[in-house]
PDB file with SEQRES, HELIX, SHEET and CRYST1 records, atoms N, CA, C and O in Angstrom:
SEQRES   1 A   72  UNK UNK UNK UNK UNK UNK UNK UNK UNK UNK UNK UNK UNK          
SEQRES   2 A   72  UNK UNK UNK UNK UNK UNK UNK UNK UNK UNK UNK UNK UNK          
SEQRES   3 A   72  UNK UNK UNK UNK UNK UNK UNK UNK UNK UNK UNK UNK UNK          
SEQRES   4 A   72  UNK UNK UNK UNK UNK UNK UNK UNK UNK UNK UNK UNK UNK          
SEQRES   5 A   72  UNK UNK UNK UNK UNK UNK UNK UNK UNK UNK UNK UNK UNK          
SEQRES   6 A   72  UNK UNK UNK UNK UNK UNK UNK                                  
HELIX    1 AA1 UNK A    6  UNK A   15  1                                  10    
HELIX    2 AA2 UNK A   31  UNK A   40  1                                  10    
HELIX    3 AA3 UNK A   52  UNK A   66  1                                  15    
SHEET    1 AA1 2 UNK A  23  UNK A  26  0                                        
SHEET    2 AA1 2 UNK A  44  UNK A  47  1                                        
CRYST1    1.000    1.000    1.000  90.00  90.00  90.00 P 1           1          
ATOM      1  N   UNK A   1      10.775  10.140  11.323  1.00  0.00           N  
ATOM      2  CA  UNK A   1      10.276   9.011  10.710  1.00  0.00           C  
ATOM      3  C   UNK A   1      10.410   9.154   9.218  1.00  0.00           C  
ATOM      4  O   UNK A   1      10.132  10.211   8.651  1.00  0.00           O  
ATOM      5  N   UNK A   2      10.834   8.091   8.593  1.00  0.00           N  
ATOM      6  CA  UNK A   2      10.990   8.159   7.060  1.00  0.00           C  
ATOM      7  C   UNK A   2       9.664   8.249   6.300  1.00  0.00           C  
ATOM      8  O   UNK A   2       8.621   7.724   6.690  1.00  0.00           O  
ATOM      9  N   UNK A   3       9.795   8.919   5.250  1.00  0.00           N  
ATOM     10  CA  UNK A   3       8.625   9.135   4.405  1.00  0.00           C  
ATOM     11  C   UNK A   3       8.353   7.898   3.605  1.00  0.00           C  
ATOM     12  O   UNK A   3       9.301   7.292   3.105  1.00  0.00           O  
ATOM     13  N   UNK A   4       7.035   7.455   3.441  1.00  0.00           N  
ATOM     14  CA  UNK A   4       6.696   6.265   2.763  1.00  0.00           C  
ATOM     15  C   UNK A   4       5.979   6.663   1.440  1.00  0.00           C  
ATOM     16  O   UNK A   4       5.096   7.520   1.412  1.00  0.00           O  
ATOM     17  N   UNK A   5       6.407   5.999   0.374  1.00  0.00           N  
ATOM     18  CA  UNK A   5       5.698   6.311  -0.957  1.00  0.00           C  
ATOM     19  C   UNK A   5       4.358   5.692  -0.930  1.00  0.00           C  
ATOM     20  O   UNK A   5       4.080   4.839  -0.088  1.00  0.00           O  
ATOM     21  N   UNK A   6       3.488   6.108  -1.856  1.00  0.00           N  
ATOM     22  CA  UNK A   6       2.205   5.424  -1.991  1.00  0.00           C  
ATOM     23  C   UNK A   6       2.318   3.930  -2.351  1.00  0.00           C  
ATOM     24  O   UNK A   6       1.511   3.102  -1.931  1.00  0.00           O  
ATOM     25  N   UNK A   7       3.313   3.640  -3.115  1.00  0.00           N  
ATOM     26  CA  UNK A   7       3.430   2.146  -3.472  1.00  0.00           C  
ATOM     27  C   UNK A   7       3.785   1.405  -2.185  1.00  0.00           C  
ATOM     28  O   UNK A   7       3.212   0.357  -1.888  1.00  0.00           O  
ATOM     29  N   UNK A   8       4.742   1.958  -1.416  1.00  0.00           N  
ATOM     30  CA  UNK A   8       5.182   1.362  -0.196  1.00  0.00           C  
ATOM     31  C   UNK A   8       3.926   1.211   0.745  1.00  0.00           C  
ATOM     32  O   UNK A   8       3.731   0.171   1.375  1.00  0.00           O  
ATOM     33  N   UNK A   9       3.156   2.210   0.804  1.00  0.00           N  
ATOM     34  CA  UNK A   9       1.930   2.203   1.670  1.00  0.00           C  
ATOM     35  C   UNK A   9       1.063   1.048   1.246  1.00  0.00           C  
ATOM     36  O   UNK A   9       0.647   0.216   2.052  1.00  0.00           O  
ATOM     37  N   UNK A  10       0.815   1.024   0.018  1.00  0.00           N  
ATOM     38  CA  UNK A  10      -0.134  -0.040  -0.597  1.00  0.00           C  
ATOM     39  C   UNK A  10       0.440  -1.429  -0.192  1.00  0.00           C  
ATOM     40  O   UNK A  10      -0.253  -2.251   0.407  1.00  0.00           O  
ATOM     41  N   UNK A  11       1.657  -1.643  -0.522  1.00  0.00           N  
ATOM     42  CA  UNK A  11       2.293  -2.917  -0.236  1.00  0.00           C  
ATOM     43  C   UNK A  11       2.231  -3.286   1.272  1.00  0.00           C  
ATOM     44  O   UNK A  11       1.963  -4.435   1.621  1.00  0.00           O  
ATOM     45  N   UNK A  12       2.472  -2.330   2.122  1.00  0.00           N  
ATOM     46  CA  UNK A  12       2.396  -2.531   3.545  1.00  0.00           C  
ATOM     47  C   UNK A  12       1.113  -2.867   4.106  1.00  0.00           C  
ATOM     48  O   UNK A  12       0.954  -3.708   4.990  1.00  0.00           O  
ATOM     49  N   UNK A  13       0.092  -2.101   3.502  1.00  0.00           N  
ATOM     50  CA  UNK A  13      -1.309  -2.440   3.958  1.00  0.00           C  
ATOM     51  C   UNK A  13      -1.808  -3.843   3.427  1.00  0.00           C  
ATOM     52  O   UNK A  13      -2.571  -4.537   4.098  1.00  0.00           O  
ATOM     53  N   UNK A  14      -1.343  -4.216   2.206  1.00  0.00           N  
ATOM     54  CA  UNK A  14      -1.806  -5.450   1.757  1.00  0.00           C  
ATOM     55  C   UNK A  14      -1.145  -6.633   2.549  1.00  0.00           C  
ATOM     56  O   UNK A  14      -1.753  -7.670   2.814  1.00  0.00           O  
ATOM     57  N   UNK A  15       0.224  -6.366   2.921  1.00  0.00           N  
ATOM     58  CA  UNK A  15       0.896  -7.303   3.748  1.00  0.00           C  
ATOM     59  C   UNK A  15       0.302  -7.552   5.107  1.00  0.00           C  
ATOM     60  O   UNK A  15       0.472  -8.607   5.717  1.00  0.00           O  
ATOM     61  N   UNK A  16      -0.455  -6.459   5.591  1.00  0.00           N  
ATOM     62  CA  UNK A  16      -1.089  -6.559   6.921  1.00  0.00           C  
ATOM     63  C   UNK A  16      -2.505  -7.043   6.779  1.00  0.00           C  
ATOM     64  O   UNK A  16      -3.239  -7.124   7.764  1.00  0.00           O  
ATOM     65  N   UNK A  17      -2.889  -7.358   5.597  1.00  0.00           N  
ATOM     66  CA  UNK A  17      -4.240  -7.977   5.391  1.00  0.00           C  
ATOM     67  C   UNK A  17      -5.380  -7.030   5.143  1.00  0.00           C  
ATOM     68  O   UNK A  17      -6.547  -7.418   5.168  1.00  0.00           O  
ATOM     69  N   UNK A  18      -5.013  -5.699   4.886  1.00  0.00           N  
ATOM     70  CA  UNK A  18      -6.005  -4.706   4.609  1.00  0.00           C  
ATOM     71  C   UNK A  18      -6.439  -4.760   3.053  1.00  0.00           C  
ATOM     72  O   UNK A  18      -5.601  -4.761   2.151  1.00  0.00           O  
ATOM     73  N   UNK A  19      -7.656  -4.798   2.859  1.00  0.00           N  
ATOM     74  CA  UNK A  19      -8.105  -4.996   1.487  1.00  0.00           C  
ATOM     75  C   UNK A  19      -8.911  -3.792   0.902  1.00  0.00           C  
ATOM     76  O   UNK A  19      -9.569  -3.849  -0.137  1.00  0.00           O  
ATOM     77  N   UNK A  20      -8.769  -2.651   1.732  1.00  0.00           N  
ATOM     78  CA  UNK A  20      -9.508  -1.435   1.158  1.00  0.00           C  
ATOM     79  C   UNK A  20      -9.151  -1.069  -0.211  1.00  0.00           C  
ATOM     80  O   UNK A  20      -8.032  -1.354  -0.639  1.00  0.00           O  
ATOM     81  N   UNK A  21     -10.032  -0.446  -0.950  1.00  0.00           N  
ATOM     82  CA  UNK A  21      -9.758  -0.027  -2.308  1.00  0.00           C  
ATOM     83  C   UNK A  21      -8.696   1.141  -2.233  1.00  0.00           C  
ATOM     84  O   UNK A  21      -8.702   1.980  -1.332  1.00  0.00           O  
ATOM     85  N   UNK A  22      -7.827   1.110  -3.221  1.00  0.00           N  
ATOM     86  CA  UNK A  22      -6.702   2.116  -3.212  1.00  0.00           C  
ATOM     87  C   UNK A  22      -6.576   2.653  -4.588  1.00  0.00           C  
ATOM     88  O   UNK A  22      -6.364   1.927  -5.560  1.00  0.00           O  
ATOM     89  N   UNK A  23      -6.720   4.013  -4.654  1.00  0.00           N  
ATOM     90  CA  UNK A  23      -6.595   4.784  -5.962  1.00  0.00           C  
ATOM     91  C   UNK A  23      -5.363   5.636  -5.861  1.00  0.00           C  
ATOM     92  O   UNK A  23      -5.245   6.477  -4.969  1.00  0.00           O  
ATOM     93  N   UNK A  24      -4.442   5.420  -6.779  1.00  0.00           N  
ATOM     94  CA  UNK A  24      -3.269   6.326  -6.830  1.00  0.00           C  
ATOM     95  C   UNK A  24      -3.610   7.579  -7.654  1.00  0.00           C  
ATOM     96  O   UNK A  24      -4.245   7.512  -8.707  1.00  0.00           O  
ATOM     97  N   UNK A  25      -3.158   8.721  -7.124  1.00  0.00           N  
ATOM     98  CA  UNK A  25      -3.262   9.966  -7.776  1.00  0.00           C  
ATOM     99  C   UNK A  25      -1.902  10.590  -7.770  1.00  0.00           C  
ATOM    100  O   UNK A  25      -1.357  10.786  -6.684  1.00  0.00           O  
ATOM    101  N   UNK A  26      -1.256  10.949  -8.983  1.00  0.00           N  
ATOM    102  CA  UNK A  26       0.157  11.260  -8.974  1.00  0.00           C  
ATOM    103  C   UNK A  26       0.371  12.394  -9.961  1.00  0.00           C  
ATOM    104  O   UNK A  26      -0.380  12.484 -10.933  1.00  0.00           O  
ATOM    105  N   UNK A  27       1.335  13.250  -9.768  1.00  0.00           N  
ATOM    106  CA  UNK A  27       1.744  14.309 -10.681  1.00  0.00           C  
ATOM    107  C   UNK A  27       2.973  13.807 -11.493  1.00  0.00           C  
ATOM    108  O   UNK A  27       3.399  14.436 -12.462  1.00  0.00           O  
ATOM    109  N   UNK A  28       3.521  12.641 -11.052  1.00  0.00           N  
ATOM    110  CA  UNK A  28       4.785  12.136 -11.651  1.00  0.00           C  
ATOM    111  C   UNK A  28       4.555  10.686 -12.058  1.00  0.00           C  
ATOM    112  O   UNK A  28       5.077   9.796 -11.387  1.00  0.00           O  
ATOM    113  N   UNK A  29       3.843  10.412 -13.066  1.00  0.00           N  
ATOM    114  CA  UNK A  29       3.559   9.032 -13.479  1.00  0.00           C  
ATOM    115  C   UNK A  29       4.729   8.422 -14.204  1.00  0.00           C  
ATOM    116  O   UNK A  29       5.324   8.943 -15.147  1.00  0.00           O  
ATOM    117  N   UNK A  30       5.005   7.179 -13.616  1.00  0.00           N  
ATOM    118  CA  UNK A  30       6.111   6.352 -14.293  1.00  0.00           C  
ATOM    119  C   UNK A  30       5.390   4.967 -14.603  1.00  0.00           C  
ATOM    120  O   UNK A  30       4.647   4.449 -13.770  1.00  0.00           O  
ATOM    121  N   UNK A  31       5.624   4.441 -15.743  1.00  0.00           N  
ATOM    122  CA  UNK A  31       4.973   3.250 -16.152  1.00  0.00           C  
ATOM    123  C   UNK A  31       5.391   2.073 -15.278  1.00  0.00           C  
ATOM    124  O   UNK A  31       4.594   1.159 -15.068  1.00  0.00           O  
ATOM    125  N   UNK A  32       6.586   2.070 -14.777  1.00  0.00           N  
ATOM    126  CA  UNK A  32       7.017   0.960 -13.930  1.00  0.00           C  
ATOM    127  C   UNK A  32       6.249   1.039 -12.524  1.00  0.00           C  
ATOM    128  O   UNK A  32       5.891   0.000 -11.969  1.00  0.00           O  
ATOM    129  N   UNK A  33       6.027   2.201 -12.010  1.00  0.00           N  
ATOM    130  CA  UNK A  33       5.332   2.350 -10.782  1.00  0.00           C  
ATOM    131  C   UNK A  33       3.858   2.083 -11.042  1.00  0.00           C  
ATOM    132  O   UNK A  33       3.207   1.511 -10.168  1.00  0.00           O  
ATOM    133  N   UNK A  34       3.293   2.451 -12.162  1.00  0.00           N  
ATOM    134  CA  UNK A  34       1.887   2.153 -12.502  1.00  0.00           C  
ATOM    135  C   UNK A  34       1.576   0.695 -12.522  1.00  0.00           C  
ATOM    136  O   UNK A  34       0.593   0.217 -11.956  1.00  0.00           O  
ATOM    137  N   UNK A  35       2.473  -0.006 -13.212  1.00  0.00           N  
ATOM    138  CA  UNK A  35       2.389  -1.512 -13.296  1.00  0.00           C  
ATOM    139  C   UNK A  35       2.584  -2.182 -11.969  1.00  0.00           C  
ATOM    140  O   UNK A  35       1.925  -3.195 -11.733  1.00  0.00           O  
ATOM    141  N   UNK A  36       3.368  -1.747 -11.140  1.00  0.00           N  
ATOM    142  CA  UNK A  36       3.621  -2.399  -9.833  1.00  0.00           C  
ATOM    143  C   UNK A  36       2.357  -2.058  -8.887  1.00  0.00           C  
ATOM    144  O   UNK A  36       1.906  -2.914  -8.126  1.00  0.00           O  
ATOM    145  N   UNK A  37       1.843  -0.836  -8.971  1.00  0.00           N  
ATOM    146  CA  UNK A  37       0.683  -0.384  -8.198  1.00  0.00           C  
ATOM    147  C   UNK A  37      -0.461  -1.193  -8.517  1.00  0.00           C  
ATOM    148  O   UNK A  37      -1.118  -1.709  -7.612  1.00  0.00           O  
ATOM    149  N   UNK A  38      -0.799  -1.371  -9.920  1.00  0.00           N  
ATOM    150  CA  UNK A  38      -1.957  -2.159 -10.308  1.00  0.00           C  
ATOM    151  C   UNK A  38      -1.742  -3.572  -9.897  1.00  0.00           C  
ATOM    152  O   UNK A  38      -2.691  -4.209  -9.437  1.00  0.00           O  
ATOM    153  N   UNK A  39      -0.491  -4.145 -10.037  1.00  0.00           N  
ATOM    154  CA  UNK A  39      -0.316  -5.498  -9.684  1.00  0.00           C  
ATOM    155  C   UNK A  39      -0.488  -5.782  -8.213  1.00  0.00           C  
ATOM    156  O   UNK A  39      -0.893  -6.867  -7.795  1.00  0.00           O  
ATOM    157  N   UNK A  40      -0.133  -4.658  -7.371  1.00  0.00           N  
ATOM    158  CA  UNK A  40      -0.382  -4.768  -5.939  1.00  0.00           C  
ATOM    159  C   UNK A  40      -1.744  -4.668  -5.480  1.00  0.00           C  
ATOM    160  O   UNK A  40      -2.020  -4.951  -4.314  1.00  0.00           O  
ATOM    161  N   UNK A  41      -2.710  -4.248  -6.391  1.00  0.00           N  
ATOM    162  CA  UNK A  41      -4.039  -4.223  -6.100  1.00  0.00           C  
ATOM    163  C   UNK A  41      -4.692  -2.855  -6.175  1.00  0.00           C  
ATOM    164  O   UNK A  41      -5.856  -2.714  -5.803  1.00  0.00           O  
ATOM    165  N   UNK A  42      -3.947  -1.809  -6.664  1.00  0.00           N  
ATOM    166  CA  UNK A  42      -4.639  -0.512  -6.832  1.00  0.00           C  
ATOM    167  C   UNK A  42      -5.808  -0.531  -7.826  1.00  0.00           C  
ATOM    168  O   UNK A  42      -5.755  -1.169  -8.877  1.00  0.00           O  
ATOM    169  N   UNK A  43      -6.848   0.185  -7.450  1.00  0.00           N  
ATOM    170  CA  UNK A  43      -8.051   0.197  -8.451  1.00  0.00           C  
ATOM    171  C   UNK A  43      -7.708   0.961  -9.679  1.00  0.00           C  
ATOM    172  O   UNK A  43      -7.949   0.532 -10.807  1.00  0.00           O  
ATOM    173  N   UNK A  44      -7.108   2.166  -9.419  1.00  0.00           N  
ATOM    174  CA  UNK A  44      -6.758   2.977 -10.649  1.00  0.00           C  
ATOM    175  C   UNK A  44      -5.332   3.643 -10.338  1.00  0.00           C  
ATOM    176  O   UNK A  44      -4.782   3.632  -9.237  1.00  0.00           O  
ATOM    177  N   UNK A  45      -4.875   4.179 -11.423  1.00  0.00           N  
ATOM    178  CA  UNK A  45      -3.582   4.981 -11.315  1.00  0.00           C  
ATOM    179  C   UNK A  45      -3.830   6.196 -12.133  1.00  0.00           C  
ATOM    180  O   UNK A  45      -3.812   6.124 -13.362  1.00  0.00           O  
ATOM    181  N   UNK A  46      -4.061   7.306 -11.506  1.00  0.00           N  
ATOM    182  CA  UNK A  46      -4.498   8.531 -12.217  1.00  0.00           C  
ATOM    183  C   UNK A  46      -3.304   9.474 -12.166  1.00  0.00           C  
ATOM    184  O   UNK A  46      -2.672   9.672 -11.129  1.00  0.00           O  
ATOM    185  N   UNK A  47      -3.022  10.055 -13.349  1.00  0.00           N  
ATOM    186  CA  UNK A  47      -1.999  10.991 -13.559  1.00  0.00           C  
ATOM    187  C   UNK A  47      -2.696  12.367 -13.642  1.00  0.00           C  
ATOM    188  O   UNK A  47      -3.689  12.505 -14.358  1.00  0.00           O  
ATOM    189  N   UNK A  48      -2.204  13.352 -12.941  1.00  0.00           N  
ATOM    190  CA  UNK A  48      -2.664  14.705 -13.033  1.00  0.00           C  
ATOM    191  C   UNK A  48      -2.211  15.381 -14.216  1.00  0.00           C  
ATOM    192  O   UNK A  48      -1.041  15.230 -14.568  1.00  0.00           O  
ATOM    193  N   UNK A  49      -2.990  16.103 -14.868  1.00  0.00           N  
ATOM    194  CA  UNK A  49      -4.375  16.396 -14.580  1.00  0.00           C  
ATOM    195  C   UNK A  49      -5.347  15.241 -15.131  1.00  0.00           C  
ATOM    196  O   UNK A  49      -5.071  14.610 -16.151  1.00  0.00           O  
ATOM    197  N   UNK A  50      -6.384  15.042 -14.454  1.00  0.00           N  
ATOM    198  CA  UNK A  50      -7.262  14.091 -14.920  1.00  0.00           C  
ATOM    199  C   UNK A  50      -8.751  14.634 -14.833  1.00  0.00           C  
ATOM    200  O   UNK A  50      -8.996  15.516 -14.011  1.00  0.00           O  
ATOM    201  N   UNK A  51      -9.676  14.174 -15.590  1.00  0.00           N  
ATOM    202  CA  UNK A  51     -10.987  14.729 -15.610  1.00  0.00           C  
ATOM    203  C   UNK A  51     -11.969  14.110 -14.566  1.00  0.00           C  
ATOM    204  O   UNK A  51     -11.746  13.004 -14.073  1.00  0.00           O  
ATOM    205  N   UNK A  52     -12.992  14.812 -14.267  1.00  0.00           N  
ATOM    206  CA  UNK A  52     -13.843  14.326 -13.225  1.00  0.00           C  
ATOM    207  C   UNK A  52     -14.501  13.011 -13.623  1.00  0.00           C  
ATOM    208  O   UNK A  52     -14.625  12.166 -12.736  1.00  0.00           O  
ATOM    209  N   UNK A  53     -14.958  12.725 -14.910  1.00  0.00           N  
ATOM    210  CA  UNK A  53     -15.531  11.398 -15.157  1.00  0.00           C  
ATOM    211  C   UNK A  53     -14.563  10.277 -14.893  1.00  0.00           C  
ATOM    212  O   UNK A  53     -14.984   9.204 -14.461  1.00  0.00           O  
ATOM    213  N   UNK A  54     -13.226  10.486 -15.143  1.00  0.00           N  
ATOM    214  CA  UNK A  54     -12.318   9.438 -14.923  1.00  0.00           C  
ATOM    215  C   UNK A  54     -12.245   9.137 -13.382  1.00  0.00           C  
ATOM    216  O   UNK A  54     -12.211   7.971 -12.988  1.00  0.00           O  
ATOM    217  N   UNK A  55     -12.221  10.163 -12.551  1.00  0.00           N  
ATOM    218  CA  UNK A  55     -12.194   9.927 -11.065  1.00  0.00           C  
ATOM    219  C   UNK A  55     -13.508   9.214 -10.663  1.00  0.00           C  
ATOM    220  O   UNK A  55     -13.502   8.221  -9.935  1.00  0.00           O  
ATOM    221  N   UNK A  56     -14.620   9.759 -11.164  1.00  0.00           N  
ATOM    222  CA  UNK A  56     -15.934   9.051 -10.729  1.00  0.00           C  
ATOM    223  C   UNK A  56     -15.918   7.585 -11.179  1.00  0.00           C  
ATOM    224  O   UNK A  56     -16.369   6.726 -10.421  1.00  0.00           O  
ATOM    225  N   UNK A  57     -15.416   7.260 -12.389  1.00  0.00           N  
ATOM    226  CA  UNK A  57     -15.385   5.955 -12.785  1.00  0.00           C  
ATOM    227  C   UNK A  57     -14.534   5.107 -11.781  1.00  0.00           C  
ATOM    228  O   UNK A  57     -14.958   4.030 -11.362  1.00  0.00           O  
ATOM    229  N   UNK A  58     -13.390   5.591 -11.426  1.00  0.00           N  
ATOM    230  CA  UNK A  58     -12.548   4.986 -10.448  1.00  0.00           C  
ATOM    231  C   UNK A  58     -13.211   4.670  -9.105  1.00  0.00           C  
ATOM    232  O   UNK A  58     -13.105   3.587  -8.531  1.00  0.00           O  
ATOM    233  N   UNK A  59     -13.912   5.732  -8.659  1.00  0.00           N  
ATOM    234  CA  UNK A  59     -14.698   5.594  -7.407  1.00  0.00           C  
ATOM    235  C   UNK A  59     -15.797   4.590  -7.462  1.00  0.00           C  
ATOM    236  O   UNK A  59     -16.034   3.887  -6.480  1.00  0.00           O  
ATOM    237  N   UNK A  60     -16.525   4.486  -8.645  1.00  0.00           N  
ATOM    238  CA  UNK A  60     -17.522   3.588  -8.749  1.00  0.00           C  
ATOM    239  C   UNK A  60     -16.916   2.117  -8.805  1.00  0.00           C  
ATOM    240  O   UNK A  60     -17.551   1.187  -8.307  1.00  0.00           O  
ATOM    241  N   UNK A  61     -15.776   1.928  -9.369  1.00  0.00           N  
ATOM    242  CA  UNK A  61     -15.106   0.636  -9.397  1.00  0.00           C  
ATOM    243  C   UNK A  61     -14.680   0.277  -7.950  1.00  0.00           C  
ATOM    244  O   UNK A  61     -14.886  -0.861  -7.526  1.00  0.00           O  
ATOM    245  N   UNK A  62     -14.104   1.204  -7.203  1.00  0.00           N  
ATOM    246  CA  UNK A  62     -13.678   0.980  -5.894  1.00  0.00           C  
ATOM    247  C   UNK A  62     -14.937   0.699  -5.018  1.00  0.00           C  
ATOM    248  O   UNK A  62     -14.825  -0.170  -4.154  1.00  0.00           O  
ATOM    249  N   UNK A  63     -16.018   1.292  -5.148  1.00  0.00           N  
ATOM    250  CA  UNK A  63     -17.102   0.968  -4.270  1.00  0.00           C  
ATOM    251  C   UNK A  63     -17.786  -0.409  -4.672  1.00  0.00           C  
ATOM    252  O   UNK A  63     -18.347  -1.117  -3.836  1.00  0.00           O  
ATOM    253  N   UNK A  64     -17.700  -0.718  -5.962  1.00  0.00           N  
ATOM    254  CA  UNK A  64     -18.191  -2.039  -6.407  1.00  0.00           C  
ATOM    255  C   UNK A  64     -17.267  -3.113  -5.797  1.00  0.00           C  
ATOM    256  O   UNK A  64     -17.786  -4.107  -5.289  1.00  0.00           O  
ATOM    257  N   UNK A  65     -16.003  -2.977  -5.818  1.00  0.00           N  
ATOM    258  CA  UNK A  65     -15.216  -4.062  -5.212  1.00  0.00           C  
ATOM    259  C   UNK A  65     -15.325  -4.074  -3.717  1.00  0.00           C  
ATOM    260  O   UNK A  65     -15.204  -5.137  -3.108  1.00  0.00           O  
ATOM    261  N   UNK A  66     -15.551  -2.930  -3.092  1.00  0.00           N  
ATOM    262  CA  UNK A  66     -15.807  -2.887  -1.605  1.00  0.00           C  
ATOM    263  C   UNK A  66     -17.142  -3.549  -1.179  1.00  0.00           C  
ATOM    264  O   UNK A  66     -17.293  -4.093  -0.085  1.00  0.00           O  
ATOM    265  N   UNK A  67     -18.033  -3.465  -2.069  1.00  0.00           N  
ATOM    266  CA  UNK A  67     -19.354  -4.189  -1.949  1.00  0.00           C  
ATOM    267  C   UNK A  67     -19.451  -5.621  -2.401  1.00  0.00           C  
ATOM    268  O   UNK A  67     -20.507  -6.249  -2.480  1.00  0.00           O  
ATOM    269  N   UNK A  68     -18.180  -6.107  -2.709  1.00  0.00           N  
ATOM    270  CA  UNK A  68     -18.169  -7.552  -3.143  1.00  0.00           C  
ATOM    271  C   UNK A  68     -18.443  -7.690  -4.553  1.00  0.00           C  
ATOM    272  O   UNK A  68     -18.780  -8.795  -4.978  1.00  0.00           O  
ATOM    273  N   UNK A  69     -18.330  -6.605  -5.403  1.00  0.00           N  
ATOM    274  CA  UNK A  69     -18.562  -6.785  -6.813  1.00  0.00           C  
ATOM    275  C   UNK A  69     -19.929  -6.453  -7.306  1.00  0.00           C  
ATOM    276  O   UNK A  69     -20.176  -6.498  -8.512  1.00  0.00           O  
ATOM    277  N   UNK A  70     -20.775  -6.141  -6.473  1.00  0.00           N  
ATOM    278  CA  UNK A  70     -22.185  -5.931  -6.874  1.00  0.00           C  
ATOM    279  C   UNK A  70     -22.386  -4.532  -7.434  1.00  0.00           C  
ATOM    280  O   UNK A  70     -23.178  -4.352  -8.360  1.00  0.00           O  
ATOM    281  N   UNK A  71     -21.726  -3.590  -6.923  1.00  0.00           N  
ATOM    282  CA  UNK A  71     -21.853  -2.136  -7.367  1.00  0.00           C  
ATOM    283  C   UNK A  71     -23.155  -1.603  -6.775  1.00  0.00           C  
ATOM    284  O   UNK A  71     -23.518  -0.472  -7.097  1.00  0.00           O  
ATOM    285  N   UNK A  72     -23.861  -2.317  -5.957  1.00  0.00           N  
ATOM    286  CA  UNK A  72     -25.088  -1.890  -5.301  1.00  0.00           C  
ATOM    287  C   UNK A  72     -24.798  -1.363  -4.015  1.00  0.00           C  
ATOM    288  O   UNK A  72     -25.708  -0.946  -3.299  1.00  0.00           O  
TER     289      UNK A  72                                                      
END                                                                             
């Protein structure tokens, strides 16, 4: 089975109608991939190493969107 990139996975899931929050974490950040991922609906695009508060902020954003934007 061919390996699927994170961007390909996100695109495939969105095409199938899945709206789950998606946070990219990568050790190889490329600006073109970052832009495409965010355009495709990723919540955050984190490059390693990143700090705990940045991840927590992304998780809060993801949860708020999952809850319909209320954050509650």
